[in-house]
C-alpha positions in Angstrom: 5.7 -13.8 -25.0 5.5 -12.6 -28.7 4.1 -9.0 -28.3 2.3 -7.8 -31.4 -0.5 -5.0 -32.3 -4.0 -6.3 -32.0 -4.7 -5.9 -36.1 -1.9 -8.1 -37.1 -2.5 -11.3 -35.4 -3.5 -13.3 -38.2 -0.1 -13.2 -39.7 1.8 -13.7 -36.2 -0.6 -16.2 -35.0 -0.5 -18.5 -38.3 1.9 -17.5 -40.8 4.6 -16.7 -38.6 4.7 -19.7 -36.4 4.4 -21.8 -39.6 7.6 -20.3 -41.0 9.2 -20.9 -37.7 8.6 -24.4 -37.8 9.4 -24.9 -41.4 12.7 -23.4 -40.3 13.1 -25.8 -37.4 13.2 -23.0 -35.0 11.1 -22.7 -31.7 7.7 -21.1 -31.7 6.7 -18.7 -29.0 4.4 -20.0 -26.2 2.1 -17.1 -26.1 0.9 -14.3 -28.8 -0.1 -11.3 -26.9 -2.0 -8.7 -29.0 -2.1 -5.4 -27.3 -4.3 -2.7 -28.1 -4.3 0.9 -29.3 -4.2 4.2 -27.7 -6.9 6.5 -28.1 -7.5 10.1 -27.6 -11.3 11.4 -27.1 -12.1 7.8 -28.1 -10.4 7.8 -31.5 -7.1 6.0 -32.4 -4.4 8.3 -32.7 -3.3 9.0 -36.4 -1.2 11.7 -38.1 -3.9 12.4 -40.5 -6.1 13.5 -37.6 -3.5 15.5 -35.9 -4.5 13.9 -32.4 -1.3 12.1 -31.6 0.6 12.9 -28.4 4.5 13.0 -28.9 6.4 10.8 -26.1 9.1 13.2 -26.3 6.8 16.0 -25.5 5.3 13.9 -22.6 8.7 13.3 -21.2 9.6 16.7 -21.0 6.6 17.5 -18.7 6.4 14.3 -16.7 9.9 12.9 -16.8 10.8 9.3 -18.1 9.9 7.4 -15.0 6.5 9.3 -14.6 5.7 8.7 -18.3 6.7 4.7 -18.0 4.5 4.5 -14.8 1.4 6.1 -16.4 1.1 3.6 -19.3 2.2 0.6 -17.1 -0.3 1.6 -14.5 -3.3 3.4 -16.0 -3.5 1.7 -19.4 -4.5 -2.1 -18.8 -2.1 -3.8 -21.3 -3.9 -5.6 -23.8 -6.7 -3.4 -24.1 -7.2 0.0 -25.9 -6.3 2.7 -23.6 -8.0 5.9 -23.8 -5.5 8.5 -22.7 -5.4 12.5 -22.1 -3.1 15.0 -20.7 -5.9 15.7 -17.7 -5.8 11.9 -16.8 -1.9 11.9 -16.9 -1.6 14.8 -14.5 -4.3 13.4 -12.3 -2.5 9.8 -11.8 0.9 11.6 -11.6 -0.2 13.8 -8.5 -2.2 10.9 -7.0 0.2 8.0 -7.3 3.6 9.7 -7.6 3.5 13.1 -6.1 0.9 12.6 -3.2 1.8 8.7 -2.3 5.3 7.5 -3.2 7.1 10.9 -3.6 5.5 12.5 -0.4 5.8 9.1 1.6 9.9 9.4 0.8 9.9 13.0 1.5 8.2 13.1 5.0 10.0 10.2 6.2 13.4 10.8 5.2 13.0 14.8 6.8 11.9 13.0 10.1 14.7 10.7 10.0 17.1 13.7 9.7 15.1 15.8 12.2 14.7 12.9 15.0 17.7 11.0 14.1 20.4 13.0 12.6 19.7 11.6 9.2 20.5 7.8 10.3 18.4 4.6 10.0 17.7 4.2 13.9 18.4 1.1 16.1 15.3 -0.1 17.2 15.2 -1.4 20.9 14.0 -5.0 21.2 11.0 -3.8 23.6 10.0 -1.3 21.2 10.3 -3.6 18.1 7.8 -6.0 20.0 5.5 -3.5 21.4 5.0 -1.0 18.3 2.5 -2.5 15.5 3.9 -2.9 12.0 0.6 -3.5 9.7 2.7 -3.0 6.8 4.4 -6.4 7.4 1.5 -8.8 6.2 1.1 -6.6 3.2 4.9 -6.6 2.3 5.0 -10.3 3.3 2.1 -11.2 0.8 3.0 -8.4 -1.9 5.8 -10.7 -3.8 2.8 -13.4 -4.6 0.7 -10.8 -5.9 3.1 -9.0 -7.9 4.6 -12.2 -9.6 1.2 -13.4 -10.3 0.2 -10.0 -12.2 3.6 -9.9 -14.1 3.2 -13.5 -15.3 -0.1 -12.5 -16.7 1.2 -9.3 -18.4 -0.9 -7.4 -15.7 1.2 -4.6 -15.2 -1.7 -2.2 -14.0 -2.4 -5.0 -11.2 1.5 -5.3 -10.2 1.6 -1.5 -10.0 -1.7 -1.3 -7.9 -0.5 -3.9 -5.4 2.7 -2.0 -4.8 0.7 1.1 -4.4 -1.6 -0.7 -1.8 1.7 -0.9 0.2 2.7 2.7 -0.4 -0.8 3.8 0.9 -0.6 1.7 4.0 2.7 3.4 4.8 1.5 6.7 4.5 -1.4 5.9 6.8 0.6 4.3 9.1 2.6 7.5 9.7 -0.4 9.5 10.3 -1.8 7.1 12.8 1.8 6.7 14.6 2.2 10.4 15.0 5.9 10.5 15.1 5.8 14.2 15.8 4.2 13.1 19.0 6.2 10.5 20.0 9.4 12.7 19.6 8.0 14.9 22.4 8.4 12.5 25.3 11.7 10.7 26.2 10.1 7.6 27.2 8.5 7.0 24.0 11.9 7.7 21.9 12.0 3.7 21.3 8.6 3.9 20.0 9.6 6.8 17.6 12.6 4.5 16.2 10.4 1.6 15.6 7.9 3.8 13.6 10.6 5.6 11.4 12.5 2.2 10.8 9.4 0.4 9.8 8.7 3.5 7.3 12.0 3.5 6.1 12.1 -0.6 5.5 8.9 -0.4 3.5 10.4 2.5 1.5 13.1 0.2 0.9 10.9 -2.8 -0.4 8.5 -0.3 -2.3 11.7 1.0 -4.3 12.5 -2.7 -5.2 9.0 -3.3 -6.8 8.8 0.0 -8.3 12.1 -0.5 -10.2 10.8 -2.1 -13.3 8.3 0.5 -13.7 10.5 3.5 -12.7 14.4 2.6 -12.8 15.5 5.9 -12.1 13.5 6.8 -9.4 14.0 3.4 -7.3 17.9 3.9 -8.0 17.7 7.4 -6.5 15.8 6.1 -3.3 18.0 3.4 -2.7 21.0 5.8 -2.9 19.4 8.1 -0.4 18.7 5.2 2.0 22.6 4.8 2.0 22.4 1.5 0.0 24.4 0.0 -3.0 22.9 -0.2 -6.6 19.5 -1.3 -7.0 20.2 -3.4 -10.2 22.6 -5.5 -7.9 19.2 -7.0 -6.4 18.7 -9.6 -9.1 16.2 -11.9 -6.7 13.5 -9.5 -5.8 11.7 -12.3 -3.8 14.7 -12.5 -1.3 15.6 -8.8 -1.6 12.0 -7.9 -0.3 12.3 -9.8 2.8 11.3 -7.7 5.8 14.4 -6.3 7.9 17.3 -5.6 5.8 17.6 -2.1 6.1 21.1 -1.7 8.2 20.9 0.3 11.1 22.9 3.3 11.0 22.8 4.0 7.2 23.1 7.6 6.2 19.6 8.6 4.8 19.6 11.9 2.4 16.6 14.0 2.3 17.1 15.5 -1.4 15.0 17.1 -3.8 11.2 16.0 -4.0 11.1 13.0 -6.4 7.8 14.2 -8.0 6.6 17.9 -7.4 3.4 18.2 -8.0 1.8 19.3 -11.2 -1.0 21.9 -12.0 -2.7 21.1 -15.4 -3.2 25.1 -15.9 0.5 25.8 -16.0 1.0 23.0 -18.6 1.5 23.9 -22.2 2.2 21.0 -24.3 2.4 22.9 -27.5 5.3 25.2 -25.8 7.3 22.0 -25.3 
C-alpha cells in the first residue's frame, strides 16, 4: 500500500509510478487516498483557526485512546467530521464503559473470589457452564484479518468491541456474585471468571495494534509475558491459553470516565 492524501492522487498514481518504472524499481500494488479531517463540516486549516492540535488531545485522552478514536470512529479513506463531543462520547462508550470496565470488574472479582489468581476450572464445570464468547472469539480472526487487509480499521475495531460487549453481558447473565454465595456453585464461579479472563486476554491481543500501551498493561496484569512477543496473532488468540494460577493485578482504571463539562481544551 502507498498512502497519500486524496488531493495528490494524480502525481502518485501516474507520475510517481512512471518514475519508479523508469528507475527499474518496484511499483506499489495499491495507492490508497485517505480523506480529510473536518470540524463542523469544514477542512481544518491555520487560516480558519479551526484546527485541533494532536498534542492537546493526547493530554486529555492519552495516546492510546487518541489512536483508538481515529482508527475506530473515522472511516479510513473518507472525510472524517470530528469534534471534542464525539471523542468524549466514543471514549466513554467504547473504552471507559466497555473495555476498561470489563477489565476492572473481572480483575476485582478474581481478587475477591480467588485471591487474585486465575482459577483452575473443574472438568464438570467446564462442560456444564455455557461459554457464549467462544464462537465469537473463534470467528474473530477471520473478520479482523479481512478488515485490516482492506484497510478497514473501523471494521476491525468494531469486531473486537463485539467480543468485549459480549463478555460484559456474559458477566451480567452469569452473576458471579450470586454463584459465590453457595459452595455447590464454586466450580461454576471458577468457569465464569476463567472464561472472562481468557476473553480479556484475547481482546488485548486484538486491541494491541490500536492501543499497544493498554494491551501491554492488560497482559502484565494477567501475569503474562510481553505482548510484543505474540507475533502470530491467529495462534496466540486460540481459546484456553491463559494459565491457571497466574497472579492477576487489579491496578488503576484503564480509562477513567471523562466529563465533557470539565474539559477545557484551551487550558491544555
